[in-house]
N, C-alpha and C positions, 0 to 999 in steps of 0.2 A: 846519253848518246842519242843522236838523231836517227830517226828511221830513214832508211835509204829510199829515195825517190828517183825515178829515171829522169834523164834530161829531156825536157820537152822542146817543142818547136820554137817557142819564144826564146828559151835559153840558147838554142842553137843559132838563132838569128843574132843574139848578142855576141856569141862566140865569134861568128863570122865577121861581124862589124868590127869587133875589137882586134881580131887578127889582121883585118885589112888595115887597121890603124897601127899595126905592128906592136900591139900591146903584148906583154909577156904572159905566159901561161899562169904564173902566180897572181898577176894582177887581175886576170879574168876570173880565176878561181875565187879570189877575195870578193870581187863584186857579186858573183853569183852564189857566194857562200857554199862553195864546193871545194873538194880537195884538188890540188894541182894534178894529181894522177888521173882523176876523173876527166878533167879537161884535156889532158894529154891523150887519153884513150879516145875521147870524142873526136879530137882532131885527126887521129889516125884512122878512125872509122869513116870520117867524112872526106878523106883525102881524095883529091881529083887531079889527075895529071893534066887534064884539059883546062882546068880553071886557072885564071890569072893569080888568084890568091891561094890556090891549092886546098881550100876547104869549101866544100859544097854543102849547103844546108839541105838541099833536096836529096843528095846522095846519102847523107847521114840519116835523114828521116826515113828514106826507103829501107835502108839497112835495119834501122830500129824496128820498123813495122814488120819486116820479114822475120826478125828474131822473135818478136812478140808473138806472131802467129805460130811459129814453130814451137814455142814454149807451151802454147795452149792446145796444140793439135792432139796430144794424148788425152787430155781432159775431155775434149769434144768427142773423140772417138768412143770413149767409155760412156758418155751421155747418150750417144746415138745408138749404141749396141748393148742393150741390157743383158743379153746372153753372154757376151764377152765379159761384161762387168761381173756377172755372177761367177763365171769360170775363174777369173783372176782372183776374186775375193775368196773362193773356195781353196785355191792353191796357196794363197797367202796365209789362210787359217791353218794349213797343215804345218807351217813352219813352227 
């Protein structure tokens, strides 16, 4: 089983180009070696009502970066505040 990697900007550009050419989700997935459900989720993430083709690479990239920063926010907070880290560690050790 392959390790999951997030869709990157280059792949998003390929998705946008292929959708513009009206390629199917399955054909895009096959070319990118991804599952069709991953491509479908990516297309819904990058959906833009204002766009002619309804998929915006920039919208999808912005959303992806926001999601990534929110995933890391807890880790950063614990790194910046050693007292908070000690407190949480002591409470977890009580379990």
